[in-house]
C-alpha positions as CSV (number, residue, x, y, z in Angstrom):
1,X,-28.8,-8.4,-6.3
2,X,-31.5,-6.5,-8.2
3,X,-30.5,-3.2,-9.8
4,X,-31.5,0.0,-7.8
5,X,-34.6,1.8,-8.9
6,X,-34.0,4.8,-11.3
7,X,-33.6,8.1,-9.6
8,X,-36.5,10.6,-9.5
9,X,-36.0,14.0,-11.1
10,X,-35.3,15.7,-7.7
11,X,-32.8,13.1,-6.5
12,X,-29.1,12.9,-6.7
13,X,-27.6,9.4,-6.8
14,X,-24.3,9.0,-5.0
15,X,-22.3,5.9,-5.8
16,X,-20.5,3.7,-3.2
17,X,-17.2,3.8,-5.2
18,X,-14.4,4.1,-2.7
19,X,-12.8,7.2,-4.2
20,X,-16.1,9.0,-4.0
21,X,-17.2,7.8,-0.5
22,X,-13.9,8.5,1.0
23,X,-14.2,12.2,-0.1
24,X,-17.6,12.5,1.4
25,X,-16.4,11.0,4.7
26,X,-13.4,13.3,4.8
27,X,-15.0,16.6,3.8
28,X,-18.8,16.5,4.4
29,X,-19.8,18.5,7.5
30,X,-23.3,16.9,7.7
31,X,-23.2,13.9,10.1
32,X,-26.4,12.6,8.6
33,X,-24.9,12.4,5.1
34,X,-21.6,11.0,6.4
35,X,-23.5,8.3,8.4
36,X,-25.7,7.4,5.4
37,X,-22.6,7.3,3.1
38,X,-20.6,5.1,5.6
39,X,-23.4,2.6,6.2
40,X,-24.3,2.3,2.5
41,X,-20.7,1.8,1.5
42,X,-20.1,-0.7,4.3
43,X,-23.2,-2.8,3.5
44,X,-22.7,-3.4,-0.2
45,X,-21.9,-6.7,-1.8
46,X,-23.6,-8.7,1.0
47,X,-23.7,-11.7,-1.4
48,X,-19.9,-11.8,-0.9
49,X,-20.2,-12.8,2.7
50,X,-21.1,-16.5,2.2
51,X,-18.4,-16.6,-0.5
52,X,-15.8,-15.3,2.0
53,X,-17.0,-17.7,4.7
54,X,-16.9,-20.7,2.3
55,X,-13.3,-19.6,1.3
56,X,-12.3,-19.5,5.0
57,X,-13.7,-23.0,5.6
58,X,-12.2,-24.5,2.5
59,X,-8.8,-23.0,3.2
60,X,-8.9,-24.3,6.7
61,X,-9.8,-27.8,5.5
62,X,-6.9,-27.9,3.0
63,X,-4.4,-26.6,5.6
64,X,-5.5,-29.3,8.1
65,X,-5.1,-32.0,5.4
66,X,-1.6,-30.8,4.8
67,X,-0.7,-31.1,8.4
68,X,-1.1,-27.5,9.6
69,X,-3.3,-26.2,12.4
70,X,-4.9,-23.6,10.2
71,X,-4.6,-21.7,6.9
72,X,-2.8,-18.9,8.9
73,X,-0.3,-21.5,10.2
74,X,0.3,-22.7,6.7
75,X,0.6,-19.2,5.2
76,X,3.0,-17.8,7.8
77,X,5.2,-20.9,8.1
78,X,7.6,-20.0,5.3
79,X,7.5,-16.2,5.8
80,X,9.9,-14.0,7.7
81,X,7.5,-14.1,10.7
82,X,8.1,-17.8,10.9
83,X,4.6,-18.8,12.1
84,X,1.3,-17.5,13.3
85,X,2.4,-17.3,16.9
86,X,5.1,-14.8,16.0
87,X,2.7,-12.8,13.9
88,X,0.3,-12.6,16.9
89,X,3.1,-11.5,19.2
90,X,4.2,-8.8,16.7
91,X,0.6,-7.5,16.5
92,X,0.2,-7.5,20.3
93,X,3.4,-5.4,20.5
94,X,1.9,-3.0,18.0
95,X,-1.2,-2.7,20.1
96,X,0.8,-1.9,23.3
97,X,3.1,0.5,21.5
98,X,0.1,2.6,20.2
99,X,-2.1,2.3,23.3
100,X,-1.4,5.7,25.0
101,X,-1.0,7.7,21.8
102,X,-4.3,6.2,20.5
103,X,-6.2,7.3,23.6
104,X,-4.8,10.8,23.3
105,X,-5.7,11.0,19.6
106,X,-9.2,9.7,20.1
107,X,-9.7,12.3,22.9
108,X,-8.7,15.0,20.5
109,X,-11.3,13.9,18.0
110,X,-13.9,13.6,20.7
111,X,-13.2,17.2,21.8
112,X,-13.4,18.5,18.3
113,X,-16.7,16.7,17.7
114,X,-18.1,18.2,20.9
115,X,-17.2,21.7,19.7
116,X,-19.2,21.2,16.5
117,X,-22.0,18.7,17.4
118,X,-22.3,18.8,21.2
119,X,-21.4,15.2,21.8
120,X,-18.1,13.3,22.3
121,X,-19.3,10.0,21.0
122,X,-17.1,9.1,18.0
123,X,-18.7,7.0,15.3
124,X,-16.9,5.3,12.5
125,X,-18.0,8.0,10.0
126,X,-16.6,10.7,12.3
127,X,-13.0,9.6,12.2
128,X,-12.0,10.7,8.6
129,X,-13.9,14.0,8.9
130,X,-12.5,15.1,12.3
131,X,-9.0,13.8,11.5
132,X,-9.0,16.1,8.5
133,X,-10.5,19.0,10.5
134,X,-7.8,18.7,13.1
135,X,-5.0,18.5,10.5
136,X,-6.3,21.6,8.7
137,X,-6.6,23.6,11.9
138,X,-3.1,22.7,13.0
139,X,-1.1,23.3,9.9
140,X,1.0,26.5,9.7
141,X,1.6,26.2,6.0
142,X,-0.7,26.8,3.1
143,X,1.3,24.6,0.9
144,X,-0.7,22.2,-1.3
145,X,1.4,19.2,-2.3
146,X,-0.6,18.7,-5.4
147,X,0.5,22.0,-6.9
148,X,4.0,20.5,-7.1
149,X,3.2,17.0,-8.2
150,X,2.2,15.9,-11.7
151,X,2.5,12.5,-13.2
152,X,5.3,13.9,-15.4
153,X,7.2,15.3,-12.3
154,X,6.9,12.0,-10.5
155,X,8.2,10.1,-13.5
156,X,11.2,12.5,-13.4
157,X,11.6,11.7,-9.7
158,X,11.6,7.9,-10.5
159,X,14.3,8.5,-13.1
160,X,16.3,10.4,-10.5
161,X,16.1,7.4,-8.1
162,X,17.1,5.1,-10.9
163,X,20.1,7.1,-12.1
164,X,21.5,8.7,-8.9
165,X,20.6,6.0,-6.4
166,X,20.5,2.7,-8.3
167,X,22.8,3.4,-11.2
168,X,20.1,2.4,-13.7
169,X,19.0,4.3,-16.9
170,X,15.2,4.6,-17.3
171,X,14.4,5.6,-20.9
172,X,11.0,6.2,-22.3
173,X,10.3,4.3,-25.5
174,X,7.5,4.5,-28.1
175,X,4.7,2.0,-27.6
176,X,4.4,0.3,-31.0
177,X,1.2,-0.4,-32.7
178,X,-0.4,-3.6,-31.4
179,X,2.0,-3.6,-28.4
180,X,-0.3,-2.0,-25.8
181,X,-3.8,-2.3,-24.5
182,X,-4.8,1.4,-24.1
183,X,-4.1,4.7,-25.8
184,X,-2.5,6.3,-22.7
185,X,0.1,3.5,-22.1
186,X,3.6,4.7,-21.2
187,X,6.7,2.5,-21.8
188,X,10.1,2.6,-20.2
189,X,13.2,0.4,-20.8
190,X,15.8,0.0,-18.1
191,X,19.5,-0.6,-18.6
192,X,22.8,-0.5,-16.7
193,X,26.1,0.2,-18.5
194,X,24.4,-0.4,-21.8
195,X,22.9,-3.8,-20.8
196,X,19.1,-4.1,-21.1
197,X,17.5,-5.0,-17.8
198,X,13.7,-5.0,-18.4
199,X,10.6,-3.1,-19.4
200,X,7.9,-1.3,-17.5
201,X,4.5,-0.3,-18.8
202,X,2.5,2.3,-17.0
203,X,-1.3,2.4,-17.3
204,X,-2.1,5.3,-14.9
205,X,-5.5,6.8,-15.8
206,X,-9.1,5.7,-15.1
207,X,-11.4,4.4,-17.9
208,X,-14.6,2.4,-18.0
209,X,-14.5,-1.1,-16.7
210,X,-10.8,-0.9,-15.8
211,X,-9.3,-2.5,-12.7
212,X,-10.0,0.2,-10.1
213,X,-7.1,-0.2,-7.7
214,X,-3.4,0.4,-8.0
215,X,-1.1,-2.6,-8.5
216,X,2.1,-4.0,-9.9
217,X,1.7,-6.9,-12.3
218,X,4.5,-9.2,-13.6
219,X,3.9,-9.8,-17.3
220,X,7.1,-11.9,-17.6
221,X,9.6,-12.9,-14.9
222,X,13.3,-12.7,-15.3
223,X,15.3,-15.9,-15.3
224,X,18.2,-17.7,-17.0
225,X,17.8,-20.5,-19.6
226,X,19.7,-22.3,-22.3
227,X,19.1,-21.0,-25.8
228,X,19.1,-23.1,-29.0
229,X,22.9,-23.1,-29.0
230,X,23.1,-24.3,-25.4
231,X,24.3,-20.9,-24.2
232,X,23.1,-19.5,-20.9
233,X,20.8,-16.6,-21.7
234,X,18.9,-14.2,-19.5
235,X,15.1,-13.6,-20.0
236,X,14.4,-10.0,-19.2
237,X,11.5,-9.1,-17.0
238,X,8.4,-7.2,-18.3
239,X,6.2,-5.6,-15.7
240,X,3.2,-3.2,-15.5
241,X,1.9,-0.6,-13.0
242,X,-1.8,-0.1,-13.2
243,X,-3.5,2.8,-11.3
244,X,-6.3,5.4,-11.6
245,X,-4.9,8.9,-11.1
246,X,-6.7,12.2,-11.3
247,X,-9.5,13.2,-13.7
248,X,-7.3,13.8,-16.7
249,X,-5.2,11.5,-18.8
250,X,-2.5,14.1,-19.2
251,X,0.9,13.5,-17.6
252,X,0.9,17.2,-16.7
253,X,-2.2,17.1,-14.6
254,X,-1.8,17.5,-10.9
255,X,-2.1,14.5,-8.6
256,X,-2.4,14.3,-4.8
257,X,0.5,13.4,-2.5
258,X,-1.3,10.1,-1.7
259,X,-1.4,9.3,-5.4
260,X,2.3,10.1,-5.7
261,X,3.1,7.8,-2.8
262,X,1.0,5.1,-4.4
263,X,2.9,5.4,-7.7
264,X,6.3,5.2,-6.0
265,X,5.1,2.3,-3.9
266,X,4.2,0.3,-7.0
267,X,7.4,1.5,-8.6
268,X,9.3,-0.2,-5.7
269,X,7.7,-3.5,-6.6
270,X,8.5,-2.9,-10.3
271,X,12.2,-2.2,-9.6
272,X,12.3,-5.3,-7.4
273,X,11.2,-7.3,-10.5
274,X,13.4,-5.4,-13.0
275,X,16.6,-5.4,-10.9
276,X,16.5,-9.0,-9.6
277,X,18.9,-11.5,-11.2
278,X,17.8,-15.0,-10.4
279,X,18.3,-18.4,-12.2
280,X,14.7,-19.5,-11.7
281,X,11.7,-17.4,-12.6
282,X,9.7,-18.4,-9.5
283,X,12.3,-16.6,-7.4
284,X,12.4,-13.5,-9.5
285,X,11.6,-10.1,-8.1
286,X,8.6,-10.2,-5.9
287,X,8.5,-14.0,-5.8
288,X,9.5,-14.1,-2.2
289,X,8.0,-14.0,1.3
290,X,5.3,-11.4,1.2
291,X,6.4,-9.8,4.5
292,X,9.8,-9.1,2.9
293,X,8.5,-8.3,-0.6
294,X,6.5,-5.3,0.7
295,X,9.8,-3.8,2.1
296,X,11.2,-2.2,-1.2
297,X,7.9,-0.7,-2.1
298,X,7.6,1.0,1.3
299,X,11.2,2.2,1.1
300,X,10.4,3.8,-2.3
301,X,7.5,5.8,-0.7
302,X,10.1,7.7,1.4
303,X,11.4,9.4,-1.8
304,X,8.1,11.3,-2.0
305,X,8.4,12.4,1.6
306,X,12.0,13.4,1.9
307,X,13.0,16.9,0.7
308,X,16.4,15.7,-0.6
309,X,14.5,13.7,-3.2
310,X,11.4,15.9,-3.7
311,X,13.4,19.1,-4.4
312,X,14.7,17.5,-7.6
313,X,11.2,16.9,-9.1
314,X,8.5,18.6,-7.1
315,X,8.2,21.9,-9.0
316,X,5.2,24.1,-9.6
317,X,4.1,25.3,-13.0
318,X,5.6,28.7,-12.2
319,X,9.0,27.0,-11.6
320,X,8.9,27.3,-7.8
321,X,10.6,24.3,-6.1
322,X,9.0,22.8,-3.0
323,X,10.6,24.1,0.2
324,X,12.1,22.0,2.9
325,X,10.1,23.7,5.7
326,X,6.9,22.9,3.9
327,X,7.8,19.2,3.4
328,X,8.7,18.9,7.1
329,X,5.4,20.6,8.1
330,X,3.4,18.3,5.8
331,X,5.1,15.3,7.4
332,X,4.3,16.6,10.9
333,X,0.7,17.0,10.0
334,X,0.7,13.6,8.3
335,X,1.8,12.0,11.6
336,X,-0.7,13.7,13.9
337,X,-2.9,10.5,14.1
338,X,-0.2,7.9,13.5
339,X,-1.2,5.8,16.5
340,X,-4.9,5.7,15.3
341,X,-3.7,4.7,11.8
342,X,-1.3,2.0,13.1
343,X,-4.0,0.6,15.4
344,X,-6.4,0.4,12.5
345,X,-3.9,-1.5,10.4
346,X,-3.2,-3.8,13.3
347,X,-6.9,-4.4,13.7
348,X,-7.2,-5.4,10.1
349,X,-4.1,-7.7,10.5
350,X,-5.5,-9.4,13.5
351,X,-8.9,-9.8,11.9
352,X,-7.2,-11.5,9.0
353,X,-5.4,-13.9,11.4
354,X,-8.7,-14.5,13.3
355,X,-10.6,-15.5,10.1
356,X,-7.9,-17.9,8.9
357,X,-6.7,-19.0,12.4
358,X,-7.2,-22.3,14.2
359,X,-10.5,-21.5,15.8
360,X,-12.5,-21.8,12.5
361,X,-15.8,-23.5,13.0
362,X,-18.3,-25.0,10.5
363,X,-20.5,-21.8,10.6
364,X,-18.1,-18.9,10.4
365,X,-19.7,-15.5,11.1
366,X,-17.1,-13.0,9.8
367,X,-19.2,-10.0,11.0
368,X,-19.4,-11.2,14.6
369,X,-15.6,-11.6,14.6
370,X,-15.2,-8.1,13.1
371,X,-17.4,-6.5,15.7
372,X,-15.6,-8.3,18.6
373,X,-12.2,-7.1,17.5
374,X,-13.5,-3.5,17.2
375,X,-14.5,-3.8,20.9
376,X,-11.1,-5.2,21.8
377,X,-9.3,-2.3,20.1
378,X,-11.7,0.3,21.4
379,X,-12.5,1.3,17.8
380,X,-16.0,2.5,17.0
381,X,-18.2,0.1,15.0
382,X,-21.5,0.4,13.2
383,X,-23.6,-2.7,14.0
384,X,-24.9,-4.4,10.8
385,X,-22.1,-3.2,8.6
386,X,-19.8,-5.7,6.8
387,X,-16.7,-3.9,5.5
388,X,-15.1,-7.3,4.9
389,X,-17.4,-8.1,2.0
390,X,-15.4,-5.7,-0.2
391,X,-11.9,-6.1,1.3
392,X,-10.2,-8.0,-1.5
393,X,-7.0,-8.5,0.6
394,X,-8.8,-11.3,2.5
395,X,-8.6,-13.2,-0.8
396,X,-5.3,-12.2,-2.2
397,X,-3.4,-11.7,1.1
398,X,-5.4,-14.2,3.3
399,X,-3.5,-14.5,6.6
400,X,-0.7,-12.2,5.3
401,X,-2.1,-8.7,5.7
402,X,0.2,-8.3,8.7
403,X,3.0,-8.0,6.0
404,X,2.2,-4.3,5.5
405,X,3.0,-3.1,9.1
406,X,5.8,-5.7,9.3
407,X,7.5,-4.5,6.1
408,X,6.9,-0.8,7.1
409,X,9.1,-1.4,10.2
410,X,11.9,-2.9,8.1
411,X,11.6,-0.2,5.5
412,X,11.9,2.6,8.0
413,X,15.1,1.1,9.5
414,X,16.7,0.6,6.0
415,X,15.7,4.1,4.9
416,X,17.3,5.6,8.0
417,X,20.6,3.9,7.1
418,X,20.3,5.2,3.5
419,X,19.7,8.7,4.9
420,X,22.9,8.6,6.9
421,X,25.0,8.3,3.8
422,X,23.2,11.1,1.9
423,X,20.2,9.3,0.3
424,X,20.5,10.5,-3.3
425,X,23.8,8.7,-4.1
426,X,25.1,5.3,-5.1
427,X,26.2,4.5,-1.5
428,X,22.6,4.7,-0.4
429,X,21.6,2.8,-3.5
430,X,24.0,0.0,-2.7
431,X,21.8,-0.7,0.4
432,X,18.6,-0.7,-1.5
433,X,20.1,-2.6,-4.5
434,X,21.2,-5.4,-2.1
435,X,17.6,-6.0,-1.2
436,X,16.4,-6.0,-4.8
437,X,18.9,-8.1,-6.8
438,X,18.5,-11.5,-5.1
439,X,14.7,-11.5,-5.5
440,X,13.4,-14.4,-3.4
441,X,16.5,-16.5,-3.8
442,X,18.2,-15.6,-0.5
443,X,17.2,-15.6,3.1
444,X,15.5,-12.2,3.7
445,X,16.9,-11.9,7.2
446,X,20.4,-11.9,5.7
447,X,19.3,-9.4,3.1
448,X,17.9,-7.0,5.7
449,X,20.9,-7.3,7.9
450,X,23.2,-6.7,4.9
451,X,21.3,-3.5,4.0
452,X,21.2,-2.3,7.6
453,X,24.9,-3.0,8.2
454,X,24.2,-4.5,11.7
455,X,22.7,-7.6,13.3
456,X,18.9,-7.4,13.2
457,X,16.9,-9.2,15.9
458,X,13.6,-9.2,14.1
459,X,10.5,-7.0,14.6
460,X,9.9,-5.4,17.9
């Protein structure tokens, strides 16, 4: 597309960068500005639409040639879900489970909008703003999570999980000249009982032209091989976490609770890679069914929500340790609109299944499908917008986005069992470690049941 015209002296140019637009949608009281921001940010990259629709058609064609009914059937066949039909059943159960709560939460938002704007019609750009207003008005604590969280503190928290829960030493090492790719790179080596396990690089701060999401990347998988003397040797994994935290590249700068959760989430993937011990590299760490692979990362997020973990690293600059009552209050506020949030994730998951499902036609219109599902889910939709043109998961997670809510359910159950034995100890870590060590080399159902300590009947 042609570049936009240069701004006039009296104009302020607002970018459609997600970090920026999400702040406007959350905090801007002007419905006009929120509406404009939402529509502009949801109509960018229209040139991606035909690319996406070609991708859908080609994936469908390949799947049919391989004997599957659709790309979604092909993708889900070897996952924990065991097929697209089971995925759709799981998503329908999610819809039914959130139905009543969703209606109540939307009514709360409608009432709050009526108080401020004189209308109860909730538009897509209203949801982030009024959710935030309701949370701010309902909190009884003035605690700001970010006062207690810095990159440095979170790294200490990660070390605590390693040493106290997993029995692993996490030691910072100097990045040698020529070893890294940026000046702010942080390096850690991991070991157990003196035996080197793997290496983690952290690239956590924004810079020009950098990948602008958060992710875990495997640089080298772990595996076993015969060395020059025909002795069986282990290749140690090397992984990286890439993110874009805060406005400063100092480890002592404060970060938000969401950023801390993101860091621990990616750390869960990293520890899956580092702790797995497999013969073949294509089964190492996160090389397994995606609806299982997301489980350790979601378990790790709980260590930034549970006071038993937080009290060991969430400390303000004045030395004040975060209080249990404040953590519990923050969790209460976080869950105020849990049904709305779950429903939104379920909508995304069903949209993903619809795009790559068996009903693909020669001329796919991804926007028509998106609008139809918003109607089915009773979620507000702005006609003419095409959020999917910037939703990269449709490429990387095509027909597998359901893995997020699926794995969240498993993670919650496993974490509950870890909590029962005290959380910050090796007994808890034995449950988590049993999920990590086999990588993708064992049946994930057996791994989940082993961690839970009881027979698991699958997702409900």
